[in-house]
C-alpha positions as CSV (number, residue, x, y, z in Angstrom):
1,M,0.0,0.0,0.0
2,T,1.2,3.5,-0.8
3,L,-0.1,6.9,0.2
4,K,-1.7,8.7,-2.7
5,E,-1.6,12.4,-3.2
6,K,-4.2,14.0,-0.9
7,Q,-4.8,10.6,0.7
8,K,-7.9,10.6,2.9
9,I,-7.2,9.5,6.5
10,A,-9.6,8.2,9.0
11,L,-7.6,9.0,12.2
12,V,-7.9,7.1,15.5
13,L,-6.1,8.6,18.5
14,S,-5.6,6.6,21.7
15,G,-5.5,7.9,25.2
16,G,-2.2,8.1,27.1
17,A,-2.0,11.3,29.2
18,A,1.2,13.1,28.5
19,R,2.3,10.5,25.9
20,G,-0.7,11.6,23.9
21,I,1.1,14.8,23.0
22,A,2.8,12.5,20.4
23,H,-0.4,12.7,18.4
24,I,0.6,16.2,17.4
25,G,3.8,15.0,15.7
26,V,1.9,12.3,13.9
27,I,-0.7,14.7,12.6
28,E,2.0,17.1,11.4
29,E,3.9,14.3,9.6
30,L,0.7,13.2,7.8
31,E,0.0,16.7,6.7
32,S,3.6,17.3,5.5
33,R,3.0,14.3,3.1
34,G,-0.1,15.9,1.7
35,C,-2.6,13.7,3.5
36,E,-6.1,14.9,4.3
37,I,-7.5,14.0,7.6
38,T,-11.2,13.4,6.9
39,S,-12.5,12.1,10.2
40,I,-11.2,11.6,13.8
41,A,-12.1,9.4,16.7
42,G,-10.3,9.7,20.0
43,T,-10.2,8.6,23.6
44,S,-8.9,10.7,26.5
45,M,-5.9,12.7,25.4
46,G,-6.6,11.5,21.8
47,S,-10.1,13.1,22.1
48,L,-8.5,16.4,23.2
49,I,-5.8,16.5,20.5
50,G,-8.2,15.4,17.8
51,G,-10.9,17.8,18.9
52,V,-8.5,20.8,19.0
53,Y,-7.2,19.8,15.6
54,A,-10.7,19.8,14.2
55,T,-11.3,23.3,15.4
56,G,-8.1,24.5,13.7
57,R,-6.3,25.5,16.9
58,L,-3.8,22.7,17.2
59,N,-0.8,25.1,16.8
60,E,-2.1,27.3,19.7
61,L,-2.4,24.2,21.9
62,K,1.1,23.1,20.9
63,D,2.5,26.5,21.8
64,F,0.9,26.3,25.2
65,L,2.3,22.8,25.8
66,Y,5.7,23.9,24.7
67,S,5.6,26.7,27.3
68,L,5.1,24.3,30.2
69,D,7.9,23.5,32.6
70,R,7.8,21.3,35.7
71,N,6.6,24.1,38.0
72,K,3.8,25.2,35.6
73,V,2.6,21.6,35.4
74,L,2.4,21.3,39.2
75,R,0.5,24.6,39.5
76,L,-2.1,23.2,37.2
77,V,-2.8,20.3,39.5
78,D,-5.6,20.9,42.1
79,F,-5.7,17.9,44.4
80,T,-8.9,17.0,46.3
81,L,-9.9,14.7,49.1
82,N,-13.0,13.6,47.1
83,R,-13.1,9.8,47.1
84,Q,-14.1,9.8,43.4
85,G,-10.8,11.3,42.2
86,L,-7.5,12.7,43.4
87,I,-7.7,15.8,41.1
88,K,-10.6,18.1,40.7
89,G,-9.2,19.3,37.4
90,D,-10.6,22.8,37.7
91,R,-7.3,24.5,36.8
92,V,-6.6,22.2,34.0
93,L,-10.2,22.6,32.7
94,K,-10.1,26.4,32.9
95,K,-6.9,26.3,30.8
96,M,-8.5,23.7,28.4
97,K,-11.4,26.1,27.8
98,E,-9.0,28.5,26.1
99,Y,-8.3,26.0,23.4
100,V,-11.5,23.9,23.3
101,P,-14.5,26.0,22.4
102,D,-17.9,25.0,23.8
103,M,-19.2,24.5,20.2
104,P,-21.5,21.8,18.8
105,I,-19.5,18.9,17.4
106,E,-21.9,18.9,14.4
107,E,-20.3,22.3,13.4
108,L,-16.8,20.9,13.1
109,P,-15.5,20.7,9.5
110,L,-15.0,16.9,9.8
111,P,-16.8,14.0,11.5
112,Y,-15.5,13.6,15.1
113,A,-16.2,11.1,17.9
114,A,-15.0,11.1,21.5
115,V,-15.4,8.1,23.8
116,A,-16.2,8.0,27.5
117,V,-17.5,5.3,29.8
118,D,-20.6,5.3,32.0
119,L,-19.7,3.6,35.3
120,M,-23.3,3.0,36.1
121,S,-24.3,1.1,33.0
122,K,-20.8,-0.2,32.3
123,E,-21.2,1.0,28.7
124,E,-19.2,3.1,26.2
125,I,-20.7,6.5,25.6
126,V,-19.8,8.0,22.1
127,Y,-20.1,11.7,21.5
128,R,-20.7,12.6,17.9
129,S,-22.9,15.6,18.6
130,G,-23.4,18.1,21.3
131,S,-20.8,20.1,23.2
132,L,-17.3,19.5,22.1
133,Y,-15.9,20.7,25.5
134,H,-18.3,18.4,27.4
135,A,-17.4,15.4,25.3
136,I,-13.6,15.9,25.8
137,R,-14.1,16.6,29.6
138,A,-15.9,13.2,29.9
139,S,-13.4,11.4,27.8
140,I,-10.3,12.5,29.8
141,S,-11.7,11.7,33.3
142,I,-9.2,9.0,34.3
143,P,-10.8,6.9,37.1
144,T,-9.6,7.6,40.6
145,I,-7.4,10.5,39.3
146,F,-9.9,13.0,37.8
147,T,-13.3,13.4,39.4
148,P,-16.0,11.9,37.0
149,I,-18.8,13.8,35.4
150,K,-22.4,13.3,36.6
151,E,-24.9,13.5,33.7
152,E,-28.5,12.4,33.7
153,G,-28.0,9.4,35.9
154,R,-24.6,8.6,34.3
155,L,-21.2,8.7,35.9
156,L,-18.8,9.4,33.1
157,V,-15.1,8.5,33.1
158,D,-12.2,8.1,30.7
159,G,-13.1,6.1,27.6
160,G,-9.9,4.2,27.9
161,L,-11.5,2.1,30.6
162,L,-13.2,0.1,27.9
163,N,-11.9,1.3,24.5
164,N,-8.6,3.2,24.3
165,V,-8.4,2.8,20.5
166,P,-11.9,3.6,19.2
167,M,-11.6,2.2,15.7
168,S,-15.2,1.2,15.4
169,Y,-16.3,4.8,15.9
170,V,-14.3,6.7,13.3
171,E,-16.4,7.6,10.3
172,R,-15.2,6.0,7.0
173,S,-15.4,7.4,3.5
174,E,-14.6,6.0,0.1
175,G,-10.9,5.9,-0.7
176,D,-9.7,6.6,2.9
177,I,-7.4,4.5,5.0
178,M,-7.5,4.1,8.7
179,V,-4.5,5.3,10.6
180,V,-4.4,4.3,14.3
181,V,-2.0,6.0,16.7
182,H,-1.4,3.9,19.8
183,V,0.7,5.8,22.4
184,N,0.7,3.0,25.0
185,A,2.5,0.4,22.9
186,D,4.5,-2.2,24.7
187,I,7.7,-1.5,22.8
188,P,11.2,-0.1,23.8
189,P,11.3,3.7,24.0
190,V,13.6,5.9,22.0
191,K,14.6,8.6,24.4
192,P,17.1,11.5,23.9
193,E,20.1,11.6,26.2
194,Q,19.6,13.7,29.3
195,T,22.2,16.1,30.6
196,Q,23.1,16.0,34.3
197,E,21.2,19.3,34.8
198,E,18.1,17.7,33.2
199,I,18.4,14.7,35.5
200,K,18.6,16.9,38.5
201,K,15.5,18.9,37.4
202,Q,13.6,15.6,36.9
203,A,14.6,14.4,40.4
204,L,13.3,17.7,41.9
205,Y,10.1,17.4,39.9
206,Q,9.5,13.9,41.2
207,K,10.2,15.1,44.8
208,K,7.6,17.9,44.5
209,I,5.0,15.4,43.2
210,K,5.7,13.2,46.1
211,E,5.2,16.1,48.5
212,F,1.7,16.5,47.0
213,Y,1.0,12.9,47.8
214,K,1.4,13.5,51.5
215,H,-1.6,15.7,51.5
216,I,-4.0,13.3,49.8
217,I,-2.8,9.8,50.9
218,P,-3.9,8.6,54.3
219,A,-1.3,9.4,57.0
220,S,-1.3,5.8,58.1
221,S,0.2,4.7,54.8
222,S,3.8,3.9,54.8
223,A,6.3,6.3,53.2
224,K,6.8,3.8,50.4
225,D,3.0,3.6,49.8
226,K,2.7,7.3,49.7
227,L,5.4,7.8,47.2
228,G,4.1,5.1,44.9
229,Y,0.4,5.6,45.1
230,F,-0.1,7.8,42.0
231,S,2.3,5.7,40.0
232,L,0.5,2.5,41.0
233,I,-2.8,3.9,39.9
234,S,-1.5,5.2,36.6
235,R,0.5,2.1,35.7
236,S,-2.4,-0.2,36.6
237,F,-4.7,1.8,34.4
238,E,-2.1,1.7,31.6
239,L,-1.7,-2.1,31.8
240,M,-5.4,-2.7,31.7
241,T,-5.9,-0.4,28.7
242,L,-2.9,-1.9,26.9
243,R,-4.2,-5.4,26.8
244,M,-7.6,-4.4,25.6
245,A,-6.1,-2.1,23.0
246,E,-3.9,-4.9,21.7
247,E,-7.0,-7.2,21.3
248,K,-8.9,-4.5,19.4
249,I,-6.0,-3.7,17.1
250,E,-5.7,-7.4,16.3
251,Q,-9.5,-7.6,15.7
252,F,-9.7,-4.5,13.4
253,S,-6.3,-4.8,11.6
254,P,-6.1,-1.1,10.6
255,E,-4.3,-0.3,7.4
256,V,-1.7,1.8,9.2
257,L,-0.7,1.4,12.9
258,I,1.7,3.9,14.4
259,N,3.0,2.8,17.8
260,V,4.6,5.0,20.5
261,S,6.2,3.4,23.5
262,R,4.3,3.6,26.8
263,D,7.7,4.3,28.3
264,S,8.4,7.3,26.1
265,C,7.6,9.5,29.1
266,N,5.7,9.3,32.4
267,F,1.9,9.7,32.7
268,Y,2.2,13.3,34.0
269,D,5.3,14.6,32.1
270,F,3.4,17.3,30.2
271,Y,6.5,19.5,30.3
272,R,8.1,17.1,27.9
273,A,5.8,18.3,25.1
274,E,8.5,19.1,22.5
275,Q,10.1,15.7,23.0
276,Q,6.8,13.9,22.7
277,V,5.8,15.8,19.5
278,E,9.1,14.7,18.0
279,T,8.6,11.1,19.2
280,G,5.3,11.0,17.4
281,R,6.7,12.5,14.2
282,R,9.6,10.0,14.2
283,A,7.2,7.1,14.9
284,A,4.9,8.2,12.0
285,R,7.9,8.7,9.6
286,E,9.2,5.2,10.3
287,V,5.9,3.6,9.4
288,L,4.9,5.9,6.5
289,D,8.3,5.6,4.8
290,K,7.7,1.8,4.5
291,L,4.3,2.1,2.7
């Protein structure tokens, strides 16, 4: 299979927290080759990147992500004692509103779908219409980390809980090919070498995050438990979504699969945006060059 000039792309973007920033690099690589993205379906971070792309504001979001350093990331986190989630998300959501307009999905220039899960019915909820902001907010609500959304008897959380690569929900058109970007792939990472200064900054960042844990994890927990609580939750969620994603990819056999290692960066390393965009671009280039 070869990419034709102005090849139509039905794009599927997985969840993956900070690793999902790699989607930007994939999109840029596709566009640099003259491809036309004609539809998008995304889960969690994939729903955010895909939704912002559809509004034409992806470069603005990228500029914001590039501006983040470790301290700015920490300032965006508002921890809560709510048993439904560790993070209220108010600060993140306030910032997100600057890039995600509260517009009807039906008014986007291309078909778009975002996936969430209703904990009450244990079913996938697919947003193809209605508020774009609301759809993305529901799709990114990682269980036990972000507080879920209550909606008409539903309790909505991250779509990755049941479907992290929503291939069945991307709209197809004649002559298109499905491109799936899976940013939680169980493959070795390709990481740039870090300077000693960068290593020191990362250690300080980890220390600050661990200080946050002390305010939200029960005092009776051991120090080891406190330090690893957030990591345990995120890695457990990743492992669960990975296995289900692998099964769905095998089931659907998309024409093009672009994998990004789940070890390319940590769950919450949003300050590594530039690195992740390049990681996505490189992963896309390696696959597309072989077509």
